[in-house]
C-alpha positions as CSV (number, residue, x, y, z in Angstrom):
1,X,139.3,60.1,148.7
2,X,137.6,59.9,152.5
3,X,134.0,59.3,151.0
4,X,134.9,57.2,148.9
5,X,136.6,54.5,152.1
6,X,133.9,55.0,154.2
7,X,131.2,54.0,152.5
8,X,132.7,50.4,151.4
9,X,133.3,50.5,155.8
10,X,129.8,47.9,155.8
11,X,127.6,50.7,155.0
12,X,124.3,49.7,155.0
13,X,121.2,50.9,152.1
14,X,119.1,52.2,153.8
15,X,122.2,54.4,155.9
16,X,123.1,55.8,152.2
17,X,120.7,58.5,150.5
18,X,119.5,57.1,146.6
19,X,121.8,58.3,144.1
20,X,121.2,61.1,142.4
21,X,124.0,62.0,140.2
22,X,126.3,59.4,138.0
23,X,126.3,55.2,139.4
24,X,128.5,52.9,137.4
25,X,128.6,49.6,138.1
26,X,132.2,48.0,139.4
27,X,132.9,44.3,139.3
28,X,136.5,43.9,139.1
29,X,137.1,43.1,135.9
30,X,138.7,45.3,133.1
31,X,135.4,45.8,131.7
32,X,134.4,47.5,135.1
33,X,137.2,49.5,134.6
34,X,136.5,50.9,131.8
35,X,132.9,52.1,132.6
36,X,134.0,53.5,135.6
37,X,137.0,56.1,133.5
38,X,134.3,56.8,130.9
39,X,131.9,58.1,134.2
40,X,133.9,60.2,135.9
41,X,135.1,61.4,132.9
42,X,131.0,62.2,132.1
43,X,130.5,63.5,135.9
44,X,133.5,65.8,135.4
45,X,131.4,67.4,132.2
46,X,127.9,67.3,134.0
47,X,129.2,68.1,137.5
48,X,127.7,65.4,138.8
49,X,128.7,63.2,142.0
50,X,130.0,59.8,141.2
51,X,128.9,56.6,142.7
52,X,130.7,53.0,142.5
53,X,128.4,50.8,142.7
54,X,129.0,46.6,142.8
55,X,126.2,43.9,144.3
56,X,126.7,40.5,145.6
57,X,124.0,37.6,147.0
58,X,125.5,34.9,149.7
59,X,125.8,31.3,147.9
60,X,124.3,28.6,149.3
61,X,125.8,25.2,148.8
62,X,124.1,21.9,148.8
63,X,126.0,19.0,151.2
64,X,127.0,15.7,149.6
65,X,128.1,13.4,152.6
66,X,126.4,11.3,154.5
67,X,124.8,14.3,157.3
68,X,122.7,16.0,154.7
69,X,121.7,20.0,154.5
70,X,123.0,23.6,153.2
71,X,125.7,25.5,153.9
72,X,126.1,28.9,153.5
73,X,129.4,31.2,152.9
74,X,129.8,33.9,155.5
75,X,128.8,37.3,154.4
76,X,131.2,39.1,156.2
77,X,134.0,37.7,153.6
78,X,132.4,37.9,151.0
79,X,131.2,41.9,152.2
80,X,135.0,42.0,153.3
81,X,136.0,41.2,149.3
82,X,133.1,43.5,147.8
83,X,135.0,46.4,149.5
84,X,138.4,45.9,148.2
85,X,137.1,45.4,145.0
86,X,135.4,49.5,145.3
87,X,138.2,50.6,146.7
88,X,141.0,49.1,144.4
89,X,138.6,51.0,141.5
90,X,137.8,53.9,143.3
91,X,142.2,54.1,143.5
92,X,141.7,54.1,139.4
93,X,140.3,58.1,139.8
94,X,142.7,59.5,142.5
95,X,142.1,62.8,141.2
96,X,138.9,63.0,140.4
97,X,136.9,66.9,140.9
98,X,133.0,65.6,141.5
99,X,132.3,63.9,144.7
100,X,132.5,60.2,145.1
101,X,131.5,57.7,147.1
102,X,131.1,53.7,146.9
103,X,128.6,51.4,148.2
104,X,128.4,47.6,148.4
105,X,124.8,46.4,147.6
106,X,123.2,42.8,149.5
107,X,121.0,41.7,146.2
108,X,120.4,40.9,142.6
109,X,122.8,42.9,140.5
110,X,120.4,43.9,138.4
111,X,117.7,44.7,141.0
112,X,119.9,46.8,142.5
113,X,120.6,49.3,139.9
114,X,117.5,49.3,138.4
115,X,116.3,50.6,141.7
116,X,118.7,53.3,141.9
117,X,118.3,53.8,138.5
118,X,114.8,55.3,139.7
119,X,117.2,58.3,140.9
120,X,120.2,58.3,138.8
121,X,120.8,60.7,136.3
122,X,122.4,57.8,134.0
123,X,123.6,54.1,134.7
124,X,127.2,53.2,133.4
125,X,128.3,49.5,132.7
126,X,130.7,47.5,130.9
127,X,129.2,45.0,128.0
128,X,130.8,42.4,130.2
129,X,131.7,40.3,133.2
130,X,132.5,38.1,135.3
131,X,131.1,35.3,137.6
132,X,132.2,35.4,141.0
133,X,130.7,36.6,144.6
134,X,129.7,40.0,142.9
135,X,126.6,38.3,141.3
136,X,127.1,39.0,137.6
137,X,127.0,42.8,137.9
138,X,128.4,43.0,134.2
139,X,127.2,40.6,131.3
140,X,124.0,39.0,131.3
141,X,123.4,42.2,133.7
142,X,124.2,44.5,130.6
143,X,121.8,42.9,128.9
144,X,119.1,43.8,131.0
145,X,119.2,46.6,132.0
146,X,118.8,49.0,129.1
147,X,115.5,48.1,128.0
148,X,114.1,48.3,132.1
149,X,115.8,50.9,133.5
150,X,114.4,54.6,134.5
151,X,117.1,56.5,133.5
152,X,119.3,56.1,130.5
153,X,121.9,53.6,129.9
154,X,126.0,53.8,129.0
155,X,127.6,50.6,128.0
156,X,131.2,50.3,127.8
157,X,132.8,47.6,125.7
158,X,136.3,46.7,127.0
159,X,137.5,47.6,123.9
160,X,137.3,50.8,125.0
161,X,140.5,50.4,127.1
162,X,143.1,51.9,124.1
163,X,140.8,55.1,123.3
164,X,140.0,56.1,126.4
165,X,144.0,55.9,127.7
166,X,144.7,60.0,127.3
167,X,147.5,60.5,124.7
168,X,147.0,56.8,122.6
169,X,146.9,56.9,119.1
170,X,143.4,55.5,119.5
171,X,141.8,58.6,122.0
172,X,143.5,60.9,118.9
173,X,140.5,59.1,116.5
174,X,137.9,60.1,118.0
175,X,135.3,62.4,116.7
176,X,133.5,65.2,118.5
177,X,130.1,64.1,117.5
178,X,127.3,62.7,119.0
179,X,125.9,59.7,117.0
180,X,122.0,59.2,116.9
181,X,119.9,57.0,115.1
182,X,115.8,57.7,114.1
183,X,113.2,55.6,112.1
184,X,110.6,58.1,112.9
185,X,109.0,56.3,116.1
186,X,108.6,58.8,119.6
187,X,110.5,57.2,120.7
188,X,114.0,58.0,119.1
189,X,112.6,61.3,118.7
190,X,112.9,61.7,122.5
191,X,116.6,60.1,121.6
192,X,117.6,62.4,119.3
193,X,116.2,65.4,122.2
194,X,118.9,63.4,124.2
195,X,121.4,62.9,122.3
196,X,121.5,67.1,121.3
197,X,122.0,67.5,124.8
198,X,124.4,65.5,125.5
199,X,126.1,66.9,121.7
200,X,125.8,70.4,123.6
201,X,127.3,69.7,126.8
202,X,130.3,67.9,125.2
203,X,130.6,70.4,123.0
204,X,130.7,68.4,120.1
205,X,128.4,68.1,117.2
206,X,125.1,66.0,116.1
207,X,124.9,63.7,113.6
208,X,121.7,62.0,113.1
209,X,121.7,58.7,111.1
210,X,118.1,57.0,109.3
211,X,119.0,54.0,107.5
212,X,116.8,52.1,105.3
213,X,117.0,48.2,104.8
214,X,118.3,47.6,100.5
215,X,114.9,46.2,98.6
216,X,114.9,42.5,99.5
217,X,112.5,39.5,98.7
218,X,109.9,39.9,101.8
219,X,108.7,42.5,99.7
220,X,107.5,40.3,96.5
221,X,103.6,40.4,97.1
222,X,103.6,43.8,97.0
223,X,101.3,44.1,93.9
224,X,103.6,46.7,92.8
225,X,107.0,47.9,92.9
226,X,108.6,50.1,95.3
227,X,109.6,53.6,94.3
228,X,113.2,53.7,95.9
229,X,113.5,57.3,94.6
230,X,110.5,58.2,95.7
231,X,110.4,57.2,99.0
232,X,114.4,58.2,100.2
233,X,112.8,61.5,98.6
234,X,109.9,61.0,101.2
235,X,112.1,60.5,103.8
236,X,114.3,63.0,103.2
237,X,111.7,65.9,103.5
238,X,110.7,64.6,106.8
239,X,114.1,64.9,108.1
240,X,115.0,67.9,106.8
241,X,112.1,69.1,109.1
242,X,112.5,67.1,111.9
243,X,116.0,69.1,111.6
244,X,114.3,72.3,111.6
245,X,112.2,71.5,114.7
246,X,115.5,70.2,116.3
247,X,117.7,73.5,115.7
248,X,114.5,75.8,116.7
249,X,115.3,74.1,120.4
250,X,119.3,74.1,119.9
251,X,119.9,76.6,117.5
252,X,123.8,76.9,118.1
253,X,124.0,73.5,118.3
254,X,126.1,72.0,114.7
255,X,123.9,69.6,113.3
256,X,124.6,66.7,110.2
257,X,121.3,64.7,108.9
258,X,122.7,60.8,106.8
259,X,119.9,59.0,104.7
260,X,121.1,55.5,104.1
261,X,120.9,52.8,102.6
262,X,122.0,49.5,104.3
263,X,121.5,48.0,107.8
264,X,120.6,50.1,110.8
265,X,122.8,48.3,112.7
266,X,126.0,48.4,110.9
267,X,125.5,51.5,110.5
268,X,125.6,52.4,114.2
269,X,127.9,50.3,114.3
270,X,130.2,51.4,112.0
271,X,129.8,54.7,113.7
272,X,131.0,53.9,117.4
273,X,134.3,53.2,115.9
274,X,134.8,56.9,115.6
275,X,132.3,58.4,117.4
276,X,132.9,59.6,121.3
277,X,128.7,58.3,121.8
278,X,126.3,55.9,120.0
279,X,122.5,56.9,121.0
280,X,119.6,55.1,120.7
281,X,115.9,54.6,121.7
282,X,115.1,51.2,124.2
283,X,112.4,50.4,121.0
284,X,110.6,51.5,117.9
285,X,109.0,50.2,115.2
286,X,108.9,48.8,112.1
287,X,108.7,50.6,109.0
288,X,111.0,51.8,105.7
289,X,113.6,52.7,108.7
290,X,114.1,48.5,109.0
291,X,113.8,49.0,112.8
292,X,116.4,50.9,114.5
293,X,115.2,50.3,117.5
294,X,114.4,47.8,119.5
295,X,116.0,44.3,118.2
296,X,118.6,46.9,116.7
297,X,119.3,48.6,120.0
298,X,121.0,45.0,121.1
299,X,122.3,44.3,117.8
300,X,124.9,47.4,118.2
301,X,125.8,47.4,121.5
302,X,126.9,43.5,121.0
303,X,128.9,44.4,117.9
304,X,129.7,47.8,119.5
305,X,133.2,49.6,119.2
306,X,132.4,52.3,121.8
307,X,130.3,54.0,124.0
308,X,126.6,52.8,124.0
309,X,123.6,55.2,125.6
310,X,120.4,53.4,125.3
311,X,117.2,56.1,126.2
312,X,114.0,54.9,127.4
313,X,110.7,57.1,126.0
314,X,109.9,59.4,128.1
315,X,107.3,62.2,127.3
316,X,108.8,65.8,126.8
317,X,107.1,69.2,126.2
318,X,109.4,69.7,123.4
319,X,107.8,67.3,121.1
320,X,104.6,69.2,121.1
321,X,105.7,71.7,118.5
322,X,107.4,68.9,116.0
323,X,104.3,68.8,114.3
324,X,104.8,72.4,112.9
325,X,107.4,72.2,111.5
326,X,106.8,69.8,108.6
327,X,105.8,65.9,108.2
328,X,106.3,63.7,110.5
329,X,108.7,60.7,109.3
330,X,106.0,58.3,109.2
331,X,106.1,54.2,108.3
């Protein structure tokens, strides 16, 4: 595509408008290829532009001979290599039906993508990358982005390669369902709204999962035993109220609610095996739901078999009428 070819020919960040569509991190690895394919399909589904981005910093080496000092690698050489990686990536989605461009950014990869997230609709990247001149665009960077990005992020593990191949056996096993984890926090309620929008846009159903940690010795200090049946009944009542609230905003969306006993990480990792997408918030709180968000988000992302969307908390006017439908999920 001409837009991709033009933007890789030494374009500076000041010459390119800030992206407003989907940004995908590229570093030439198989992981970033998977992220690109997913991002391209998502951009077409949302009918928004796709922006391929790679970033690099110029390494400096200390001299070790009699002549002390430092040596730097030629910036032009590094940039040309990065541009070649972007051209190869763009060639993997030649028939995309939405505008696509590619850009090379000079700077820390995490910082570059975080800055782009201020205007982007979605950030997409692989779960692990490789080292080299592009400054670890993926890998450790993908761990930092979900917690700090200004827009939702989607992590694509390398294991998604088979399921992203059209007509493959693995692709046929993917359910048309978006799964979202809840724990009663405001962050989780916003994540549910985003998940519902995603499901509605893709023509999928929505499955809401709340996992309650099983009884452990950590509760032995309590003066009275926990009534598990009463606890589950109370949570179910609150989940039912939440479902009614959500249906008021998405009346045509098929919605299923699951209340499970067990590890939230295990439940959501299991869901990633077949769900088209699993959605979580970036942070939550403790309580009976076993910290569905926060550290659980990292646990799920590190073991996921499919795409994971992480949503940062923000105010949404639709949450204003939640209490009108019944008790809120509380710890």
